[in-house]
C-alpha positions in Angstrom: -23.7 -43.9 -248.4 -23.1 -46.0 -245.2 -20.3 -44.5 -243.2 -17.2 -46.7 -243.2 -14.7 -44.7 -241.2 -13.7 -45.8 -237.7 -13.1 -42.2 -236.7 -16.2 -40.3 -235.4 -15.4 -37.0 -237.1 -14.8 -38.8 -240.4 -18.1 -40.7 -240.0 -19.9 -37.4 -239.5 -18.3 -36.1 -242.6 -19.4 -39.1 -244.6 -23.0 -38.6 -243.5 -23.3 -35.2 -245.1 -25.9 -36.1 -247.7 -26.4 -32.5 -248.8 -23.1 -33.0 -250.7 -24.2 -35.3 -253.5 -22.0 -37.8 -255.3 -23.0 -36.1 -258.6 -21.7 -32.7 -257.2 -18.5 -34.3 -256.1 -17.9 -36.1 -259.4 -18.7 -32.9 -261.4 -16.4 -30.9 -259.2 -13.6 -33.4 -259.7 -14.1 -33.3 -263.4 -14.0 -29.5 -263.5 -10.8 -29.4 -261.4 -9.2 -32.1 -263.5 -10.1 -30.4 -266.7 -8.8 -27.1 -265.5 -5.5 -28.5 -264.4 -5.2 -30.5 -267.7 -5.8 -27.3 -269.6 -3.2 -25.3 -267.7 -0.4 -27.9 -267.7 -1.6 -31.4 -268.3 -0.1 -34.5 -266.9 3.3 -32.9 -266.0 1.6 -30.2 -263.9 -0.6 -32.8 -262.2 2.4 -35.0 -261.4 4.3 -32.0 -260.1 1.4 -31.1 -257.8 1.2 -34.6 -256.5 4.9 -34.3 -255.6 6.3 -37.1 -257.7 9.5 -35.0 -258.2 9.8 -34.8 -254.4 9.1 -38.5 -253.8 6.6 -37.3 -251.1 3.0 -36.1 -251.3 3.4 -32.3 -252.0 0.1 -31.5 -250.3 1.3 -33.1 -247.0 4.5 -31.0 -247.2 2.8 -27.7 -248.0 0.0 -27.9 -245.4 2.6 -27.6 -242.7 3.0 -23.9 -243.7 -0.6 -22.7 -243.0 -1.0 -25.0 -240.0 2.3 -23.9 -238.5 1.9 -20.3 -239.2 -1.6 -20.2 -237.8 -0.4 -22.0 -234.7 2.1 -19.2 -234.4 -0.7 -16.6 -234.9 -2.8 -18.0 -232.1 0.2 -18.4 -229.7 1.4 -14.9 -230.5 -2.1 -13.5 -230.0 -2.5 -15.2 -226.6 0.9 -14.0 -225.3 0.3 -10.5 -226.7 -3.1 -10.3 -225.0 -1.5 -11.1 -221.7 1.7 -9.0 -222.1 0.4 -6.1 -224.2 3.4 -6.5 -226.5 3.1 -4.7 -229.9 6.0 -6.8 -231.2 4.0 -10.0 -230.6 0.9 -8.4 -232.2 3.1 -7.7 -235.3 4.4 -11.3 -235.2 0.8 -12.6 -235.0 -0.2 -10.5 -238.0 2.9 -11.7 -240.0 2.3 -15.3 -239.3 -1.4 -14.9 -240.2 -0.4 -13.6 -243.6 2.2 -16.4 -244.1 -0.6 -18.9 -243.3 -2.9 -17.3 -245.9 -0.2 -17.6 -248.6 0.5 -21.2 -247.6 -3.2 -22.0 -247.7 -3.4 -21.0 -251.4 -0.6 -23.5 -252.3 -2.1 -26.2 -250.0 -5.5 -25.7 -251.7 -4.1 -26.2 -255.2 -2.2 -29.3 -254.3 -5.1 -30.7 -252.3 -7.6 -30.1 -255.1 -5.3 -31.9 -257.5 -5.2 -34.9 -255.2 -8.9 -34.9 -254.3 -9.9 -34.8 -258.0 -8.6 -38.3 -258.4 -10.3 -40.0 -255.5 -12.8 -42.6 -256.7 -14.0 -44.2 -253.5 -17.1 -42.5 -252.0 -16.1 -42.4 -248.3 -12.7 -40.7 -248.7 -14.1 -38.5 -251.5 -16.8 -37.3 -249.1 -14.4 -36.8 -246.3 -12.2 -34.8 -248.7 -15.2 -32.6 -249.7 -15.8 -31.7 -246.0 -12.1 -31.3 -245.5 -12.0 -28.8 -248.3 -15.1 -26.9 -247.1 -13.6 -26.6 -243.6 -10.4 -25.3 -245.1 -12.3 -22.7 -247.1 -14.2 -21.7 -244.0 -11.0 -21.5 -241.9 -9.2 -19.4 -244.5 -12.2 -17.1 -244.8 -12.2 -16.6 -241.0 -8.5 -15.9 -241.0 -9.0 -13.3 -243.8 -11.7 -11.8 -241.6 -9.3 -11.8 -238.7 -6.7 -10.0 -240.7 -9.2 -7.3 -241.6 -10.6 -7.0 -238.1 -7.2 -6.5 -236.6 -7.1 -3.0 -238.1 -10.0 -1.8 -236.0 -10.4 -4.3 -233.2 -7.5 -6.4 -232.1 -9.6 -8.5 -229.7 -12.1 -9.3 -232.5 -9.2 -10.3 -234.8 -7.8 -12.6 -232.1 -11.2 -14.2 -231.5 -11.6 -14.8 -235.2 -8.1 -16.3 -235.5 -9.0 -18.8 -232.6 -12.2 -19.8 -234.5 -10.3 -20.2 -237.7 -7.7 -22.3 -235.9 -10.4 -24.7 -234.6 -11.9 -25.1 -238.0 -8.4 -25.7 -239.5 -7.7 -28.2 -236.8 -10.9 -30.2 -237.5 -10.0 -30.1 -241.2 -6.4 -31.3 -240.6 -7.9 -34.2 -238.6 -10.0 -35.2 -241.5 -7.0 -34.9 -243.8 -5.0 -37.2 -241.6 -8.0 -39.7 -241.6 -7.9 -39.7 -245.4 -4.3 -40.7 -245.3 -4.1 -43.1 -242.4 -7.4 -44.8 -242.6 -8.2 -44.6 -246.3 -4.7 -44.6 -247.8 -5.3 -41.5 -249.9 -2.0 -40.0 -251.1 -0.1 -43.2 -250.2 1.8 -44.8 -253.1 1.1 -48.5 -253.9 4.7 -49.4 -253.2 4.5 -47.8 -249.7 1.2 -49.6 -249.0 2.9 -52.9 -250.0 6.0 -52.2 -247.9 3.7 -51.5 -244.9 1.9 -54.8 -245.4 5.2 -56.6 -245.6 6.7 -54.9 -242.6 9.5 -53.2 -244.6 
């Protein structure tokens, strides 16, 4: 696949040939079949956010991103001040981010399972893998905090960097490739409405 994105990070994601189109299509089919078996078209529409008139994934991802921003900020201030209360706040925001990540993953998989074009589908694959890695690192951070607060803080910072890179790719899928944007919104944008 020849990279088509203007963004350098998105082009790098598109170049990941170890992720084959066959794997992506099979994964999309598996996700789609599972969601159809659980709740069919009504569930899929609900996960897209049609009831909200907004893409649900875009709304939900603010929970883990915001919570984990809080985690890193609380960790930094607690490291400087030695405040136990800020350590507690960091831990609580980390857990909130993990809960939000589950909901974001479900809505994101539902959206990704319907992408047909190769470039945004590949970017979405890398986006998902970065999210899985970031979430795993945040889980490791939560565990590490029990025995080594500095290790937990360092892991949270790494998770935040991975999550930020993933969020950048998610934004690229929307703004450059129009994923998750309704046809009427695309037409309104073209007409200057």
